[in-house]
C-alpha positions, -999 to +999 in steps of 0.1 A: -081-230+418-093-263+432-069-290+442-082-313+414-077-286+387-043-277+399-032-313+396-039-314+358-007-309+338-009-277+317-007-297+285-039-316+295-057-285+307-082-272+281-080-237+297-044-234+285-055-236+248-055-229+220-017-233+215-007-215+183+025-212+164+028-187+135+058-184+112+052-152+092+082-158+069+067-190+055+030-181+062+027-212+084-001-214+110-003-243+135-031-246+160-039-271+188-073-265+203-101-281+223-126-260+204-144-270+172-123-263+141-133-235+117-125-242+081-129-206+070-102-195+095-076-219+081-085-210+045-082-173+054-048-179+070-034-194+038-050-173+011-028-151-009-033-129-040-004-149-056-023-182-050-044-197-078-052-227-057-065-231-021-071-266-008-087-277+024-089-311+040-111-319+070-107-352+088-139-360+107-151-385+133-171-413+116-196-434+134-181-469+129-147-485+129-141-521+118-178-529+123-181-514+158-203-483+165-181-454+176-196-429+202-167-404+200-130-399+197-107-383+222-072-369+213-042-360+234-007-347+228+023-330+243+023-296+226+060-286+226+068-319+209+040-320+184+044-283+174+080-289+166+070-319+144+042-300+127+066-271+120+090-294+103+062-310+082+049-276+071+084-262+064+092-292+042+060-288+023+065-251+017+100-257+003+091-287-018+059-273-034+066-235-032+035-230-011+021-196-004+007-208+029+001-238+052-023-241+081-025-273+102-051-274+130-057-304+153-085-307+178-078-322+212-101-337+238-135-352+228-144-349+191-181-360+185-193-379+155-193-357+124-170-330+138-135-323+124-104-334+143-079-321+118-079-293+092-052-288+067-053-258+044-026-250+017-023-224-010-001-224-041+003-209-074-014-238-092-037-267-082-014-296-087+010-284-061-018-276-037-034-310-040-002-329-037+010-308-007-022-312+012-022-349+009+016-351+017+011-329+048-018-351+060+001-383+055+032-368+073+010-357+102-005-392+105+029-408+103+050-384+125+028-361+146+028-372+183-010-371+187-029-401+201-065-409+199-088-430+220-117-445+201-147-448+224-173-474+213-211-474+219-207-509+236-185-492+263-152-504+250-123-481+240-089-484+224-059-460+222-044-457+188-015-439+172-023-423+138+007-441+123-010-475+129-033-470+098-026-461+062-047-437+040-073-464+034-076-473+071-056-506+067-034-517+096+003-508+089+026-537+094+056-529+115+090-543+107+094-577+123+056-584+126 
């Protein structure tokens, strides 16, 4: 191992991934990875013969943000913390919506234009619970999960952002006192 490689903290070292958590009791699957996300994997993890509805959401890198051309996004996190948060989000959704399965996968590192940075798959007995749960899980991840992104622009600029800074329509969230 080179001196440079050994100085990288394990949570920033792509060779220590994927980080996976599986709760078989509630059929919850969580994945943090530097590799491209595979939608079929997450749907397969949550499918069940008792599920009449399977919903998948993929959040992808778009090529512009507020009129600026984006070259790519880059994500980082501290896995022990975010896996604890994602577990709580998934457990809450399973209880609230009687889900048959939940899979939350988030990509780390560079995510090029058009590629998925987050995948959320849920299964339930009926479609209404599946739709609602999928959106609620996504919004909870955006609001609570300790994952930060760096938007890198074609003009050479870049900005770090927390997902909680924007609402579902991409509007800036006003913080108390601002």
